[in-house]
N, C-alpha and C positions, 0 to 999 in steps of 0.2 A: 656543477649540476646540484640542485637542492633536493634534499630528501624529505622536505616538509610537505605535508598534505594541505592543500588549500581549503579554506573554510567553505568556499562555494562547492567544492567537490563533495564534502561531507553533507551539505544541505541537499544537493541534487540526489545523492545516494539515499538520503532519508525520504525524499519525496517519491523516488522510484519504489522504495520498499513499501511505503504507505499505499501507493497506487496499486501495486501488485496484490497486497493484502485485501484491499477493497474489491478488486476484480475477482479474487479468489472467493470472497464472501458472497458476492453477487452471483457467481456461477454456482456456488453451493446452494444458494437460495433458489435459483431457477431450477436446479435439479430436484430439490425437495421443498416446495413452497410452504409447507406446513411446519418446517423446521424452525422458522423464525416468525415472530409476530410482526416485527418491524426491523428495517435496516436503515441506519442513519450515517451519513458521511459529513465530515466537517471540512 
């Protein structure tokens, strides 16, 4: 059994983190619309 972490697992974890951060920011923006002038995602 290998103890190596696959590159695809690292990439998927990064995408999941980015998606969660974006969702958190959108929820924050919906809670207080005047807090941000603009929200941009890449």
